[in-house]
N, C-alpha and C positions, 0 to 999 in steps of 0.2 A: 550389779546391783538393786534392787528395787526401793521402794518411797518404807517397808513396813523395815527393813535390816537399818534403812540410815537412823532410822528416828530409835530402832533402839540404842543403835548404838552411842548417838546422841546424847539419852537419857542415858546408859553407862559411866558416857563422859561425865554427863552433871552429876552424876550421884558420886564418882570420883570424886569429884571438886571440889561438892558440898563437904566431904569428910574432911576434903587435904585447908581447907578455909577456916569450917567452924570447929572442928576435933582435933586440929595436928598435934604434932609430937608436944607442942608448946602452949597451947590452946588457945594462941593467938587470934587476930582475923587480919589479913592481910590482903584484905579483897579490895583492889580502891574502887570507887562511882566516878558515872557519867550519868553528865543529864544529858535530852536532845534540847539541839537548841534551834533558834528559826532564825536565818539571816541570809547573806551570798557566799555560796561557795565558790572559787573558780578553780577549775579541774585544766590539769595540762598534762602532757607526755615528756617527759627527761628524755634526752636522747644524747649521745655525743657527735661529734661530725670533726670534718677537717677544711678547712678554707682554700678555696681556691679561686683562681681570677674567672671573672663571670665571662672576658672573653680575652684570648692570645693573641699572637703573632707568630705565627708556626714557623717554625729551622726548617728544611726540609733539607735532603741529602742532593745531591747532583739530579736530576731529573733527565738526563739521558741513559744511565744505566741499565736500564730495559733493553736502548738501543742500541748498544754496545756487548749487548747479552754479558750483562753481571747483576745476577739475581741478588746475591748480597753480599754485605761487607762490614768491618768490623771497626769499630771508633779506636781508633790508637792515642790517641790524648783530648781533652777537652779540659776548658775551662772550671775553675771550680761553682757550684750552683751558687748561686747568689751575687754574681759577680754582676757588676756592673757595665752596659757595656755600652757605646756609641754604634750609629751603623757603620758597615763597613770592620768594625770590627772581627777579630779574630775569635773564631768558637769551639770549634775540634779541625782534626786531622780523619781521616778515615784511610783504611787499610790499603795500599793502590796496587800492592803487589800481582793482582791479579791485571789489572788492567794495565800495567807496564809490562807484563807476558804479551800481552794482544798486539800491544803500542807496538813493540820489538818482530811480531811476527808479519803485522803488516808494513810495516818499513823492507821486510825484504821481498813482501809478495808484491808493494811500491819498484822496490828496485830492479824485480824482475821482470815486473809490468812496462816499467818505463822501458828495459830493455826491447823489449819486444816492441812496442809503439814505433820507437827508432827505429828497429831494423827493419820491419815492417814500410814504413816509408820511405827509404834509402832502396827499399828493392822496389817499389811501387814507382819512383822515380828514374831505378834504372829498366826496369822494362818499357819504361812508357816510354823515354831516352832512346831506347833502343826501336820500337814502333816506329816512334813520327820520325828517324833514319831510314826506314822504308819506305818507308810512306813520302819520302822525297825522293827517294832513288827511283820508286815504281813511278811518280809524276815526271821526270825526268825521263824516261822510259818513253811513258805512254807522248809525251813528247815531240822525241826521237822516230817512234811510228808513224806520228802525225804527218812527220814533216817528208816523211819516203814514202806517204800515202801523197800525198799533196806532188809531190815530183814526178811521183808514178803516172802521171795523166799523158805522155809523154811516150807510156811503153806499151808495149803488146798487152788486150784486154789480158792472159791468164797472170801476167805479171803487177797487172790494176789490184786483182781480185785478192790476190796474195800478201800485196800489199794491205790494203781495207780490212783481210783477216787477222794481220796482225795488230793492226792498229785497232781493235776491235780487242783482240784478247788481250791487248796490253790494260784498256782502258777498263775492260771490267774484273782485271786482276786489283788495277789501282781501286774499283771500287769496293771490291772486296774485303781490302788493307784496309780499307775505311772504317767498312765496321766491325770489321775485327776489332781492331783500335779501337773504337768506342764504345765495344763490350770488355774487352779488357781491360780499359779503364774504368767503366761502371766498380767492375768486378773489384780491382783494385782497392778502390775507394771503399766500396764498400766493406771489406775486408782490412781495410786501416780504421773505419767506424767500428768494427766490432771490439776490433785490438785497441783503441780507442779508450771505449765505452769501459772496459773493461777495468785497462789501468784511471780511468777518473774515478771510477768506482771507488778505489781501493785508495786511491788520492784521497776522495772527501773521507772515506771510515778515518784513515791516517789521520785527517786533520782533526775530525771530529774530535776521535780518541783522544787525539792530545790534546786539545780543548778541555773537554770531558777530565782528565787527568788534575789538570788547574784547579775542579771544580771540587776535588775533592779534599783541600781546604777551606771548610765551613767558615764564613763570615756572617754577621750579623748584618741581616734587611734595613732598621732601623735599632734607633736607641731602647733600652730597657732595662730590666731587668734578668739577667738569664736564673733561667728555671727547667730540672733537669724533666724530661716529659714521664710520663709513666705510660709502661706498653696494658697491650690487656688484663696479664695478668697484675695488675698493681704494681711488676719492676720497676725501679725509674734505669730510662737509659742513661746509658754514662762509659765509661771506657770500657770497653772488651765486648758491649752490648750488640747486635748487631745491628744495622740499617738497613733495608730490601725495599724490593722496588715495590712489593704492596704495603709495606708497613717503612714510607722512606721519612719519620722526623725525628729527628735527631732534639732537638729541645721546645722551647717555647717564652717568649719574649710576653708576660701577664699585661694587660692593666690595669693596674691594682688600684685605679679609682676605683670600679666596679666590683664587686667579691660578693661570692657564694660561699654557703655552707654548707657539703653535702655529707648528708648524715643516714642510715640507717633502721628503720622503727621494724618493731617483730612483729609475728602476722597476729600477734591479740591484739595490740594497740591501734595495726594500720587504718582499721573499719573508722579512729574519730580524724584518723588524718584528713585535709581535703585543704583545695588550693586556697588561698588567700589568709588562712587561717593568722593572726601576730606571732611572733615567734622573741622572744626574749634569747639573746645571744651573749654566752659570756666566754673572754677570752683567755684559757685554762694561765697563756703564761702571762697574764696580766690580772692576777684578780682584782675581783670589784668594781672591773672595766665592762660594760654589758655594753650590746646596740640591740636596736628594734632591727626586726627582719619579718620577711611575708613569705611564707609557700607558695612558690612559682609552680613547683612540679611534683605530683605521684605517680611514682611509680605504677603499672596496674598489672605487672607479672615482679613476682617474687625470686631472690634468689637461695640457694642456700647456704647456709658459713659454713664452714671447713671446719673438719670434725666436730661437726656437730646434725644435728634434726631441724633445726629451727631453718624458720624463713624469716628473710628480713626482706623487707622494700625498700627501694631508695626513694629517699624524699631532699627535695633541694629547695634552699632556704634564700633566699635573697639580701642582702645587709640593704637597710635602709640609708645608709650612710657611708662614709669613709674615711679612711683614717690614718696615717704616715705610720703606724706600728704595723700594722696588720699586712701581714704575707703568705705565701701560700704554704700550703704544708700544715699551719698551727691549725693544734685541737680547739674546738669548740664545745661546750658544757649548750647545747639549748634544749630551751623549756619552751615549749609549740603550746601554745594557751589554747584548749580546746572549746573552752567555754565558760561563760559567767550564765549559773541557774543559783535565779533570787528570789528571796521566798520560798529557802528551801530545806526542812527540818535533815538533820545532820547528828553523826558525831562522829566522833576520833577512832578511826577505821580498826581501832586494837581490839574496838569492842565488841566488834562483828562477829561470828563466828562461820564457819563452813562446813556443813555435812552433805558433800556430794554436792546435786544441786539446792539442796537448803539453805538458807543464812538464817540467822538464831542470834536469839540476844539473853545476857542473863538474868532475871532480876529477884531481887528480896520475894520471897514468901514464906508463911508459916513454918517456922521450924527449918528451914535454908533457903534451897534456889529452885525458881522454876526455867526452863528452856517457854523464851517464848522466839516465833517464828516470824520474822520479818520481811518486808521485799527493799532491795534497795536497789539504787540508782547506780549514776558516774560518780569515780573518786578522785581525789589525787592523795600523792603521799601523806599523809594528815588527818584528812575527811572524807566521807562516805558519806551520802546521799539516799537519808533512810520515805521512799515511797509511802509503806503500806506497817502499818504494826505495830507504831507507836504513835504518841501525840507529845506536845512541846511541851518540856519542865519535864515528861518522864526519866526517871532515876534508870540507869541499866551497872550490873556489874561489870569492872574488866578480870575477868578472873587469870591468876596466874598461871601457867604451868606448871604438874606440879605432878604428884603420887597419889595411891589408891587407895581407900576401904569406901567400903559400900553405904551409903543413910537413905533409908528408906522412903524420904520426906520431899523426895524429889517431884516434879510434876509439871509437865509439860503442858503450853497450854494452846490452842489456838493454833495447835496441828491438823488438820483433819487428818483421819484416821484413814486406813488402804483400806 
């Protein structure tokens, strides 16, 4: 829509409102007036938020779930949110079904490998004992051949030679058997070590799983007030919720001495919001109770609101004081003080009208009203700053919304032609 069309529509609306105000069915004049004033205008942005603890102790699920190949389980029981607990107090129970099945299977494997290990040790002892007995017999045979050899020196050379050959054969057989025994012993040790390693691995897995089973009952790491953890989608983790290796948080113990209000500001107002701005924080549950705060973080990226096209930006407000009445999840009404504009001209916000990108006010003129274009600045819920187009003390009309006939005395002033 171009400027000429906008001006035409503004003129038509003014004509209609003029007739309504000055020539209405009862001939009355219901138009209120407002005067341009000069002073300080406090501009703020009002948003709702939710209290959270700035710092919290996370209560986690068992850290060994991944090692036990348990990727997720469900919470079967949990104490009520808001319960004050001491260190070591019961918090929740996780479903043990899958882990208990694994423990049962590991026990069967443990018994099997233990039997194999015992059998291997017995076989090794028996085989090596037989080999040692053979060595002893061969040693006796070697000594016997040596005695025959020593006594053969009085015999014929052929007899002596045969005795020497028999002695050397006995010695060689003994030495070969010794070498074979060493090889058998090493082979048996290696086999035994292999079986033991398998047994030991399963034994360690069984003991680890048995120990992990006990950790499926969650206790408090320290004292505090239990608050249910909110998942990535905003849902509270409670009975029936899943606890996984990639998201193992069960609950939190917040530090209630340091609180923040997390709020979301729409994209229209986010340009006004900056770190360090002062905020007045009201607690909806305690009307009239306010706290001072300061903005500590403003998101750079917006989020899509559910079921709308609007985008919002997360803003974190830290409370400058603490109070025993403050609890996580309480709703807050936050008044963000955007700026204070001193010595500014301003009007009631309802006295300024928008026609597309144009801003204008109505003023009395001879025989009716006229539209006057103005340039506006920041505004709050009640007032809007006038930067150009009006002087201090000038009066404007607050025209009621009405219906419609034409009075040709309307003139648009101070509006550049297209």
